[in-house]
C-alpha positions, 0 to 999 in steps of 0.5 A: 813146685806145687801150687797149694790150695787155700785150705792147704795153705791154711793148714801148713800155716797152722802147723807152723805156727803151732811150733812144728818144724818144716820137716814135720809139716811135710810129713803130716801134709805131704807138701814138700819141704821147698813148697813149705819153705816157700810159703813161709817166705811168702807168708812172712813177707805179707805179715811183715808188710801188714804189720808195718801198715796197721800197727800204727798210732797205738795207745800204749801206756806201758812198754816192755822191751827185751831181746831173745837169742837164737842162732842161724846155721851155727852157733857163733863160736862154731861159724869160723870152723863151718863149711859154707857158712852164709852171710848172717850165720851165728848169733841171732837176736829178736828185739820185741816191744810189748804192750803191758796192757793189750800184751800186743807185740808192737815193734820187732827186729831180727839181727845183732845186739849192738847199738845200730840195731838198738836204734833202728829198733827204737826208732821203729817203736817210736813211730808206732806209738800214739802218745807219751808212755812209760818204757821199761828195758833191761840193762843192755847199755846199747838202750841208753843212746837208742832211747835218747835218739828215738824218744829224747825226754818224751818217755818215762824211762826206767831199767831193770837190772837183774843180778845172777849168781855163778853159771851152773856147770856140768851136769846142769850145764844147760840151765841159766844161772840163778837170778839173785836180785833185781834193781830198778833204776830211773833214767829219764823223766818220772816212771812209776816204780810199780810198773818197772818190769819186764815180765810180760815180754819175757813171757812173749820170749817163752811164747816164741821159744814154744811156737817157733821150732826154730827157736827150740834149744837142742834140736836141728830145727834151727834156722839155716838162713837168717832170711827164713828166720825173719819171715819166721818171726813176722809169721809168729808176730801176725798169729800172736797179735791177731789170731790167738786169743790171749788167755787173761784178756779173752780176746787177741792182743790186736783187739785189746789194743784197738788195732783189730775189731774182729778176731781173725783165723789162720785162713785170713793169713793165708789170704794175705799171702794170696792177695800179695801174689796178685799182679799189678792191674790198671783196672779193677780193685787193685792199685798200680802196685798190686795193693787191694785199695780201701 
């Protein structure tokens, strides 16, 4: 497998973050599909590790939570008929929590849409917040136990319930059902009704569909392995939080949340990958596990 230079890695990562498929990136850069897929895995691991270590004690006062659907290898209804379907094939949900003020993705989790994943997701979110705030979720019943277990009474907790009309059938069968109304429900403590909304996290869902080709509907660029899906989400979150300037804020979400003190470039993510490849050493600036010491 060819080893890409730092400039080539930067170019490949930039194209992936702009919503191109692996095959399209291969055609434009000349790198093989296997090389690009390997870089995606390495970048995803490096980005996930950085997010886990540095997105902590965020002073978020209004957090919005939602889930976005995609699938791996085959849609759930077709998994039983698919040949050689790997583990994790079928529906794949990505849970995200967004700070309504800084627009930063605070926490994310890829997996199922049941209470077990909800609890894991909310536990992770609670560990990343610096103080009590307001939390708004949708009507998924899995949140009730998850929020109670992660936050207890230490959160102003509200639920946004959307009501939909009948599903649209052919010829417009790919159109979503029309939203006919919205209800707000106070679940815990004293949430401010004016801020009971999931608009920002739903806008982030749109960014995911646009910026990751494997989330685009009606294409053959969907994820074939759930592991690669996880790495793609980790890369997107890093790019969205630290690299891309938010139009309304005029800074990156990480800068707005005081998590970063400078504007990152895509090359900085490529450097993270390179640093993660450094073997452990007993001497020099690297620790016994290969981390760069501050």
